[in-house]
Each structure stands twice: as structure tokens, then as C-alpha cells.
C-alpha positions as CSV (number, residue, x, y, z in Angstrom):
1,M,-31.6,-102.7,291.8
2,K,-33.9,-99.5,292.4
3,N,-30.6,-97.3,292.1
4,T,-29.4,-99.0,288.8
5,R,-33.1,-98.8,287.0
6,L,-33.0,-95.1,288.1
7,T,-28.8,-94.5,286.5
8,F,-30.2,-96.4,283.8
9,L,-33.4,-94.1,283.1
10,F,-30.8,-91.2,283.8
11,F,-28.6,-92.0,281.0
12,L,-31.3,-92.9,278.6
13,C,-32.8,-89.6,278.8
14,L,-29.5,-87.8,278.6
15,G,-28.5,-90.0,275.5
16,L,-32.2,-89.2,273.9
17,W,-31.7,-85.8,274.9
18,F,-28.1,-85.4,273.4
19,T,-29.8,-86.7,269.9
20,A,-32.6,-84.2,270.3
21,C,-30.1,-81.3,270.1
22,K,-28.1,-83.0,267.5
23,D,-31.3,-83.2,265.6
24,D,-32.0,-79.6,266.3
25,R,-28.5,-78.7,264.8
26,N,-29.4,-80.6,261.8
27,N,-33.0,-79.0,261.1
28,S,-31.4,-75.4,261.8
29,Q,-33.4,-72.7,259.7
30,F,-29.7,-72.7,257.8
31,V,-28.4,-75.4,255.0
32,Q,-25.1,-73.3,254.9
33,L,-22.6,-73.8,251.9
34,G,-19.3,-72.4,252.0
35,A,-18.5,-70.0,248.4
36,I,-14.6,-69.1,248.0
37,Y,-14.3,-66.6,244.2
38,N,-11.6,-64.3,243.6
39,L,-13.6,-61.0,243.9
40,G,-10.1,-59.1,243.3
41,G,-7.0,-60.0,241.3
42,T,-6.3,-61.1,238.1
43,Q,-8.7,-64.1,238.5
44,S,-11.7,-61.7,238.9
45,D,-13.2,-62.0,235.6
46,L,-13.7,-65.2,235.5
47,D,-14.7,-65.5,239.5
48,I,-17.1,-62.6,239.9
49,P,-19.2,-63.9,236.9
50,S,-19.4,-67.0,238.8
51,S,-19.9,-65.6,242.1
52,K,-23.1,-64.4,240.7
53,G,-24.3,-67.2,239.0
54,A,-24.0,-68.8,242.3
55,M,-25.9,-65.8,244.2
56,L,-28.8,-66.5,241.8
57,A,-29.1,-70.1,242.4
58,V,-28.9,-69.6,246.3
59,K,-31.9,-66.3,245.7
60,Q,-33.8,-68.8,243.5
61,L,-33.6,-71.9,245.7
62,N,-35.4,-70.2,248.2
63,A,-37.9,-68.7,246.4
64,A,-39.2,-72.0,246.1
65,G,-38.8,-73.0,249.6
66,G,-34.9,-73.4,250.1
67,V,-33.6,-77.0,250.3
68,L,-34.9,-79.7,252.7
69,G,-37.6,-76.9,253.6
70,R,-34.5,-74.5,255.4
71,T,-33.0,-71.5,253.6
72,V,-29.7,-71.6,252.2
73,E,-27.2,-69.3,253.1
74,L,-24.3,-68.8,251.0
75,L,-21.0,-68.0,253.0
76,L,-19.1,-66.2,250.2
77,E,-15.3,-65.1,251.0
78,D,-13.1,-62.9,248.6
79,G,-9.6,-64.9,247.8
80,N,-8.2,-62.1,245.7
81,T,-6.4,-64.5,243.9
82,D,-4.1,-65.6,246.4
83,T,-3.3,-68.7,247.4
84,M,-2.5,-67.9,251.1
85,T,-5.9,-65.8,251.1
86,I,-8.0,-68.5,249.5
87,R,-6.7,-71.2,252.5
88,Q,-6.9,-68.4,255.2
89,K,-11.1,-68.1,254.1
90,V,-11.9,-71.5,253.8
91,E,-10.7,-72.0,257.7
92,K,-12.5,-68.8,258.7
93,I,-15.8,-70.3,257.1
94,L,-15.1,-73.7,259.4
95,K,-14.4,-71.7,262.2
96,E,-17.2,-69.3,262.1
97,A,-20.0,-72.0,260.3
98,P,-19.2,-75.4,261.8
99,A,-22.2,-76.6,260.2
100,V,-21.3,-75.7,256.5
101,A,-22.4,-78.3,254.4
102,A,-19.7,-78.1,251.4
103,F,-17.8,-75.8,249.8
104,L,-18.1,-74.6,246.1
105,G,-16.2,-72.1,244.0
106,L,-13.0,-71.1,241.8
107,S,-12.0,-71.0,238.3
108,D,-8.1,-71.9,238.2
109,T,-6.2,-74.8,239.1
110,D,-3.6,-73.4,241.6
111,M,-6.2,-71.6,243.2
112,A,-8.4,-75.0,243.6
113,L,-5.6,-76.6,245.2
114,A,-5.0,-73.9,248.0
115,A,-9.1,-74.5,249.2
116,A,-9.7,-78.2,248.6
117,P,-7.1,-79.3,251.0
118,P,-8.5,-77.6,254.4
119,A,-11.5,-78.2,253.4
120,K,-11.3,-81.9,253.2
121,S,-9.1,-82.0,256.6
122,A,-12.6,-81.1,257.7
123,N,-14.4,-83.8,256.1
124,R,-16.1,-81.2,253.4
125,V,-16.4,-81.7,249.8
126,F,-15.2,-78.6,247.7
127,L,-16.7,-78.9,244.2
128,T,-15.0,-76.4,241.8
129,S,-17.2,-74.6,239.4
130,G,-14.5,-73.7,236.8
131,A,-11.4,-75.3,237.7
132,T,-10.4,-77.9,235.0
133,S,-7.1,-79.6,235.7
134,P,-8.0,-83.5,235.5
135,Q,-5.3,-84.0,237.9
136,L,-7.0,-82.4,240.5
137,P,-9.0,-85.2,241.7
138,G,-5.8,-87.0,241.9
139,Q,-3.9,-84.2,244.0
140,V,-7.2,-84.5,246.7
141,P,-9.0,-87.4,246.1
142,D,-12.5,-88.2,247.1
143,Y,-13.0,-84.6,248.1
144,L,-12.0,-82.7,245.3
145,Y,-15.1,-82.6,242.5
146,L,-15.2,-80.7,239.4
147,A,-18.8,-79.3,238.0
148,C,-16.8,-78.3,234.5
149,F,-15.3,-80.6,232.2
150,G,-11.5,-81.4,232.1
151,D,-8.8,-79.7,230.1
152,N,-7.9,-82.9,228.5
153,V,-11.5,-83.0,227.3
154,Q,-11.9,-79.4,225.7
155,A,-8.0,-79.7,224.4
156,A,-8.7,-82.5,222.6
157,A,-11.9,-80.8,221.4
158,A,-10.3,-78.3,220.0
159,A,-7.7,-80.7,218.3
160,E,-10.5,-82.5,216.5
161,W,-12.4,-79.6,215.7
162,A,-9.8,-77.8,214.2
163,Y,-8.4,-81.2,212.3
164,N,-11.7,-81.8,210.6
165,L,-13.6,-78.6,210.4
166,L,-11.1,-76.4,209.7
167,N,-8.7,-78.9,207.5
168,A,-5.7,-78.1,209.9
169,R,-2.7,-80.2,209.6
170,T,0.0,-78.0,211.0
171,A,0.2,-75.9,214.5
172,A,1.7,-73.7,216.0
173,V,1.5,-73.6,219.9
174,L,2.0,-71.1,222.5
175,F,1.1,-71.4,225.9
176,D,1.6,-68.9,229.6
177,S,4.7,-70.8,231.2
178,L,4.0,-69.5,234.8
179,D,0.4,-71.0,235.2
180,T,-0.7,-74.7,235.6
181,Y,-4.1,-74.9,233.7
182,T,-2.5,-73.1,230.7
183,V,0.5,-75.7,230.8
184,L,-1.3,-78.7,231.1
185,L,-4.3,-77.1,228.3
186,H,-1.2,-76.9,225.6
187,Q,0.1,-80.3,226.5
188,Y,-3.1,-82.2,225.9
189,F,-3.7,-80.3,222.5
190,V,-0.3,-81.4,221.5
191,D,-1.3,-85.2,222.4
192,R,-4.3,-85.0,220.7
193,F,-3.7,-83.4,217.4
194,Q,-0.6,-85.6,216.9
195,S,-2.9,-88.5,217.5
196,L,-4.8,-87.4,214.8
197,G,-2.2,-86.8,212.2
198,G,-1.2,-83.6,212.9
199,S,2.1,-81.7,212.6
200,V,3.3,-79.8,215.7
201,A,5.5,-77.2,213.8
202,A,6.8,-75.4,217.2
203,V,5.7,-75.0,220.7
204,Q,6.7,-71.8,222.8
205,G,6.2,-71.1,226.0
206,Y,6.0,-67.1,227.5
207,D,6.1,-64.9,230.3
208,P,2.6,-62.9,230.4
209,D,4.3,-60.1,232.7
210,N,7.2,-59.8,230.0
211,T,5.4,-60.4,226.3
212,G,7.6,-58.0,224.1
213,Q,9.1,-61.1,222.3
214,F,6.2,-62.9,222.2
215,G,5.3,-65.1,219.0
216,Q,8.8,-63.8,216.9
217,G,10.2,-66.7,214.9
218,L,6.8,-68.5,214.8
219,P,6.5,-70.9,211.1
220,T,3.6,-70.6,208.9
221,T,1.3,-72.8,210.0
222,D,-2.8,-73.5,209.4
223,I,-3.4,-72.7,212.9
224,V,-1.8,-70.9,216.1
225,F,-2.8,-72.5,219.5
226,L,-2.8,-69.7,222.3
227,S,-3.0,-71.3,225.8
228,A,-3.7,-68.3,227.7
229,A,-6.3,-66.7,230.0
230,I,-8.6,-63.5,230.8
231,V,-9.4,-61.6,227.5
232,D,-7.9,-58.5,228.8
233,R,-4.1,-60.3,228.4
234,I,-5.3,-62.4,225.2
235,A,-7.0,-59.6,222.9
236,P,-3.3,-57.8,222.9
237,L,-1.6,-61.1,222.2
238,V,-3.7,-62.1,219.2
239,R,-3.2,-58.2,217.9
240,Q,0.6,-58.7,218.8
241,L,0.7,-61.9,216.3
242,R,-1.5,-60.2,213.6
243,Q,1.1,-57.2,213.4
244,Q,3.6,-59.7,212.8
245,G,1.6,-60.9,209.7
246,I,0.1,-64.3,211.4
247,T,-3.1,-64.4,210.0
248,S,-3.9,-68.0,211.0
249,P,-7.0,-69.0,213.0
250,V,-6.3,-68.4,216.9
251,I,-7.9,-71.3,218.9
252,G,-7.6,-71.4,222.8
253,G,-9.3,-72.6,226.0
254,D,-12.4,-71.7,228.2
255,G,-9.9,-68.6,230.0
256,Y,-10.9,-66.6,226.3
257,D,-14.8,-67.1,227.6
258,S,-16.0,-63.5,228.2
259,E,-18.9,-61.7,225.7
260,T,-18.1,-57.9,227.0
261,G,-14.5,-58.4,227.1
262,W,-14.4,-59.3,223.2
263,A,-16.9,-56.8,223.0
264,A,-14.3,-54.0,223.6
265,N,-11.5,-56.0,221.3
266,A,-13.9,-55.3,217.9
267,D,-10.6,-55.4,215.6
268,I,-10.3,-58.8,216.2
269,A,-11.7,-61.8,214.4
270,D,-10.5,-65.2,213.1
271,V,-10.3,-66.3,216.8
272,Y,-11.9,-69.7,218.2
273,Y,-12.5,-71.4,221.6
274,T,-13.8,-74.1,223.6
275,T,-15.7,-73.4,226.7
276,H,-18.8,-74.8,229.0
277,A,-21.6,-73.3,227.3
278,Y,-22.8,-70.8,224.9
279,L,-25.1,-68.2,226.7
280,G,-25.7,-65.7,223.9
281,A,-29.2,-64.4,223.1
282,D,-29.4,-66.4,220.4
283,N,-29.2,-69.7,221.9
284,S,-32.8,-71.4,221.7
285,N,-32.4,-73.3,225.0
286,T,-35.1,-72.3,227.2
287,A,-33.2,-72.6,230.7
288,I,-30.4,-70.6,229.1
289,Q,-32.8,-67.9,228.1
290,N,-34.7,-68.0,231.3
291,F,-31.2,-67.7,233.2
292,R,-30.3,-65.0,231.1
293,A,-33.2,-62.8,231.9
294,A,-32.9,-63.7,235.7
295,Y,-29.1,-62.8,235.6
296,S,-29.6,-59.7,233.5
297,A,-32.4,-58.8,236.1
298,E,-30.7,-59.7,238.7
299,Y,-27.3,-57.5,238.1
300,S,-28.4,-54.4,236.0
301,G,-28.7,-55.9,232.6
302,S,-25.2,-57.6,232.8
303,Q,-25.1,-60.8,230.5
304,P,-24.0,-64.1,232.1
305,D,-21.0,-66.0,230.3
306,A,-20.2,-69.7,231.0
307,F,-18.6,-68.8,234.1
308,A,-21.7,-67.5,235.6
309,A,-23.8,-70.7,234.4
310,L,-20.9,-72.6,235.8
311,G,-21.5,-71.3,239.3
312,Y,-25.2,-71.7,239.3
313,D,-24.6,-75.1,238.6
314,A,-22.5,-75.9,241.3
315,V,-24.8,-74.2,243.5
316,M,-27.7,-76.6,242.1
317,L,-25.4,-79.7,242.1
318,L,-25.0,-79.5,245.7
319,A,-28.2,-78.7,246.4
320,D,-29.6,-81.6,244.8
321,A,-26.8,-83.9,246.5
322,I,-28.2,-82.3,249.7
323,E,-31.9,-83.2,249.0
324,R,-31.4,-86.8,247.8
325,A,-29.1,-87.3,250.9
326,G,-32.0,-85.8,253.0
327,S,-29.2,-84.3,254.8
328,A,-26.9,-81.4,255.0
329,N,-24.1,-83.7,256.9
330,P,-21.1,-82.8,255.1
331,N,-20.4,-86.9,254.9
332,S,-23.7,-87.6,253.6
333,V,-23.5,-84.7,250.9
334,R,-20.2,-86.2,249.6
335,N,-21.6,-89.6,249.3
336,A,-24.8,-88.4,247.6
337,L,-22.6,-85.9,245.2
338,A,-20.7,-88.9,244.3
339,V,-23.5,-91.1,242.6
340,T,-25.4,-87.7,241.0
341,N,-26.8,-89.0,237.5
342,N,-28.5,-87.4,234.6
343,F,-28.2,-83.8,236.8
344,Q,-29.6,-80.9,233.9
345,G,-27.3,-78.5,234.4
346,L,-27.6,-75.0,232.4
347,T,-23.9,-76.5,231.1
348,G,-24.6,-79.6,230.2
349,T,-25.8,-83.3,231.4
350,I,-23.7,-84.1,234.5
351,T,-22.9,-87.9,235.6
352,Y,-20.3,-89.0,237.9
353,E,-19.1,-92.2,236.8
354,A,-18.1,-94.6,239.7
355,G,-14.9,-93.8,241.1
356,K,-14.8,-90.5,238.9
357,Q,-14.7,-86.7,240.3
358,I,-14.8,-85.3,237.0
359,P,-18.4,-85.3,234.7
360,R,-17.8,-86.4,231.1
361,K,-19.5,-83.2,229.1
362,S,-19.9,-81.8,225.7
363,V,-17.9,-79.1,225.2
364,S,-18.9,-75.8,222.6
365,I,-16.6,-74.0,220.3
366,I,-17.5,-70.6,220.0
367,E,-16.1,-67.9,217.3
368,V,-14.8,-64.7,217.8
369,K,-15.7,-61.9,215.1
370,N,-15.6,-58.1,215.5
371,G,-16.5,-57.8,218.9
372,K,-19.2,-60.5,219.1
373,V,-18.7,-64.7,219.6
374,S,-20.9,-67.0,218.1
375,L,-21.5,-70.6,218.7
376,K,-19.8,-73.0,215.8
377,E,-20.4,-76.1,217.1
378,D,-21.0,-78.7,220.5
379,I,-18.4,-81.2,220.6
380,L,-17.8,-84.5,222.9
381,P,-14.7,-85.3,221.5
382,T,-13.7,-89.3,220.6
383,M,-10.4,-89.5,222.3
384,V,-9.4,-87.8,225.6
385,P,-5.6,-87.6,226.4
386,D,-5.3,-89.1,230.2
387,P,-4.8,-86.8,232.9
């Protein structure tokens, strides 16, 4: 009887010791977030600003006392615009930081699809700051969340704005045929524009590495929807259209977003694009102005774009989920993120409806004219094509 009682007490103490150790691990001095961004390669124009926004968010969180009273540590890795590298970097973070609470980052569909599956295999949520395919949640169920709107939302906004505000009734569509983002975006635009009563006179895919014949033979239409990404690639294509005598307004998606990129192309006008938020100096929103000032101070006078704001929002969303969960446990974080309601971000109010991993947010319509960008309108589309 005595030995049995001693054995019981031994295992009870051992259990309490393990519990204490577990609590010590959970209450370590850091809350770790894994971040994958393409700091090199073709996606760097989008991901560098986004990574800077994420780092600024972490700095501000820590200045305010951290999360759960602990310092936030951003484990940032460069995916170098290579899907194999991205997957390896996720696995590297998981190996070196087994307590990492969640992952965030990336601005492209194919890139996010490289990062999210290994995160899911380790039961970690991946919150993409800027990959906009509405098909992503179905491809990585329960674990891949978007901090941004879906391409079907921004394409619908572009179609409705062009039809209702520009009175466009005919459109020609050009799209980069090698990128999932541009392929899906143009399809959603065609769907919504035609459902409004518009006519699509031509749809042409092109190879971004071989644009010698780009736009040739296009019929005259009210607008041209050019589904492309990265201003350094888009501006020459717009210029090529103008040289061919195509004077119609050119409309595109958030791949056009870059204040500094358009500043270097002052000869281009009559270009419009959809994006996540307007970050211009004339935006009267106090939160935007505070972010602009902090970003400029942190990064030697640089001006933020919408992708910088998305990176900032992604970190703040995860920090909010961790605070509400009261824990950095990965499952607790994922469960808390799933019920996010009315989170006030720089890029809009974010709510995840039951069973959905994409927030429905308004879309900003931006005009490009002589090297400057300006806000035309914020739109919440009335009807959105199915993913």
C-alpha cells in the first residue's frame, strides 16, 4: 500500500513537472511568426514593400509591450521567387523554431501554394498578405487564409466601375498566359463584364518573355483590360499599345500597384487599376497617414504602397488572433483567426464569415496619369463571380 502510494505521488509530481515545463515553453519570452517573402527575383517589387510593412508592425507591437506580454519575433526568409526555395524555407523555419505560431507572407498565388502545404503539414496556418486567388482556400482547406480580397472581387469591381462610370460597353482583354494570377483575373473580369451586358471583342494571351507581337490586331474597343503584374513589365506593354494607335483606357489589377514605379513612367496616362487601399499623401485617413509617417521614418523616406499595408495588416491580424486566443499555440491561433470579426486594418475592415478563409473587402480604383497615382473611388462590387 505504501509503495503504491509513493508510486502514485511520484507520477503525480512527474506529471506536474511536465506540465510546468510545457507552460514554461508556452510562456517563453518570444511569440514567433514565420514570414516568407520574395526579396529577390521578379516578385520582389511586391514582396519587399510587404515585408517592410510586416517588420514595421512587429516593431510597433514590441514597442507597445509585445503580444501576451512577450516579444514578437519575425522569422523572415527569402523565397527568391522560386517555389522549391519557398517550400524549403518554410521547412527550415519549422525545424529551427518548433514553437512558431503561424506563417504569413507572399503576394502571388503560385508562391502561396508552395508555402501553405508544408505549413499545414505542421498544423500551422499560413496567412497570405497578398496572394489573391479565391481558389486558394479550397486548395489548402482550413489552413490558408487571405488578408486580402480575392481576384474575383477586384475583377468584379473593375468591370462594374468600367461599365457604370466609364460607360464602357466593349472590351478587349490581354493576359499574361504564364501566371495563375493573371489567368484567373482576366477570366473573372470577362465573366462580370459580360454579365453586366458588356461585350468582349477579343481575348488574347501573351508570353511575358516574348512580347514582340503583343496587342497586334486588337479591335477598337471602349477599354482594354490588361491582366499583368509588376509595373516594370506593364509600363512597356501600355506604351506598346499606344504606339499601335490604341488610345482606349487600360485597366488592370493590383499587380499594377506601385507609386514609385509609375513615377518613372511619366509619359503614360489613362491607366486605371484595382488595389487594396490608397496610400497616397492626400488620403485623409488618420491611420493611413500615421502608417505613411512611420514607414517613411523607418525606411529612409520611402513611401508605402498597398502591399506594404497588407504586410502590416497580416502581422496585426495574427497578433490579434494570438491575443484573443490567449496563447501562441498554433491550433489556438488558427481557431481564433477563423472567427476574426471587424478587425480594423489599413486595407479595410476584416471579418471571416463562418467557413470562409477570404474576407470580403472594398476595392480601391486608382488612376495613373503622368507619373502620379490618385484615388478615383472605393467600390464593394454588387455581384462577384464564383471562384
